[in-house]
C-alpha positions in Angstrom: 0.1 0.2 0.1 1.6 3.4 -1.1 0.1 5.2 2.1 1.9 2.9 4.6 4.9 2.6 2.7 6.3 6.2 2.8 5.9 8.7 5.2 4.6 12.2 4.4 6.6 14.1 1.8 7.1 18.2 1.5 6.7 17.3 -2.6 6.9 15.0 -5.0 8.7 15.5 -8.4 7.1 12.9 -10.9 9.1 12.5 -14.0 8.0 9.0 -15.2 6.3 8.2 -18.3 6.1 6.2 -21.4 7.3 8.9 -23.9 7.8 7.1 -27.1 4.8 8.4 -29.1 4.8 5.5 -31.5 3.9 3.0 -29.0 1.3 0.8 -30.4 0.0 -0.6 -27.1 -2.2 2.2 -26.5 -4.0 0.9 -23.5 -0.4 0.6 -21.5 0.5 3.8 -22.4 -2.6 5.3 -21.0 -2.3 3.1 -18.0 1.2 3.7 -17.0 1.3 7.3 -17.6 -2.2 8.2 -16.1 -2.9 5.6 -13.4 0.7 5.7 -12.0 0.3 9.6 -12.1 -3.6 9.1 -10.2 -1.8 7.0 -7.5 0.7 9.8 -6.8 -2.3 12.3 -6.8 -4.1 10.2 -4.2 -0.9 10.3 -1.9 -0.8 13.8 -2.2 -4.5 14.5 -1.6 -4.0 12.3 1.8 -1.0 14.3 3.1 -1.4 17.8 1.4 2.0 17.3 -0.8 2.7 19.8 -3.3 3.4 18.0 -6.8 5.5 18.7 -9.9 5.2 16.1 -13.0 6.1 15.9 -16.3 3.2 17.2 -19.1 3.9 18.0 -22.6 3.6 19.9 -25.4 1.9 17.2 -27.0 -1.1 18.3 -25.5 -1.3 21.3 -27.9 -1.4 19.4 -31.0 -1.3 21.2 -34.2 -2.3 24.4 -32.4 -0.8 27.5 -34.2 2.2 28.9 -32.3 2.6 30.4 -30.0 1.0 28.1 -27.5 -0.9 29.1 -24.2 -2.3 27.1 -21.7 -5.7 29.1 -22.1 -5.6 27.2 -25.6 -8.2 24.1 -25.7 -6.1 20.9 -25.7 -5.9 18.9 -29.2 -3.9 15.9 -28.5 -2.9 13.9 -31.8 -1.9 10.9 -30.4 -2.2 8.6 -27.3 0.7 10.2 -25.4 -0.6 13.6 -26.0 -3.8 12.3 -24.4 -2.6 10.5 -21.9 -0.8 14.0 -20.8 -3.8 15.9 -21.2 -5.3 13.6 -18.8 -2.8 14.1 -16.1 -3.2 17.9 -16.7 -6.8 17.4 -15.7 -5.9 15.5 -12.6 -3.2 17.8 -11.8 -6.2 20.6 -11.8 -8.5 18.9 -9.7 -5.8 17.9 -7.2 -4.7 21.3 -6.9 -8.1 22.6 -6.0 -8.8 19.8 -3.5 -5.6 20.6 -1.6 -5.3 24.1 -2.1 -1.8 24.1 -3.2 -0.1 24.7 -6.5 0.3 21.6 -8.6 3.0 22.3 -11.7 2.6 20.2 -15.1 5.6 20.9 -17.1 5.0 20.9 -20.8 8.2 19.8 -22.2 8.5 20.5 -26.0 11.4 17.8 -26.2 12.2 15.1 -24.2 16.2 14.1 -23.9 17.8 11.3 -22.0 18.8 8.0 -21.9 16.8 4.8 -23.4 16.5 6.4 -26.9 18.3 3.7 -28.5 15.5 2.0 -29.3 14.4 4.3 -31.6 17.3 3.4 -34.1 18.6 7.1 -34.5 19.3 9.9 -32.3 16.1 11.4 -31.8 17.2 14.4 -29.4 16.5 18.1 -30.5 19.9 18.7 -28.9 21.9 16.0 -31.1 20.0 17.3 -34.1 21.3 20.9 -33.3 24.8 19.8 -32.7 25.0 18.2 -36.1 24.2 21.4 -37.7 
């Protein structure tokens, strides 16, 4: 049980997610991305804990630039949809605990574990090649 396993924290920084937008098992992506965050939100609700989590610019879809948080989400794939659901959970949690819940809408994910894509996918690497 999550609540018994850990003492109260002052804050949680949640960055875990399936980030590959080409994942074919959509149910698995939603389950892991959304249900994992939902459990964190339940913990934060019980202990009144601040939360920072990884959202994504994928929630904007093809909305015109510059993007704004006031724009209606328009995700084009299941990854963006899963992140939109996280944003909804985060907004609800912020109201329930009366503390800010911060979603970081990353525009490019960079880090280890991209080798399965068969090429260097990071924007940083692409800029380096120029």
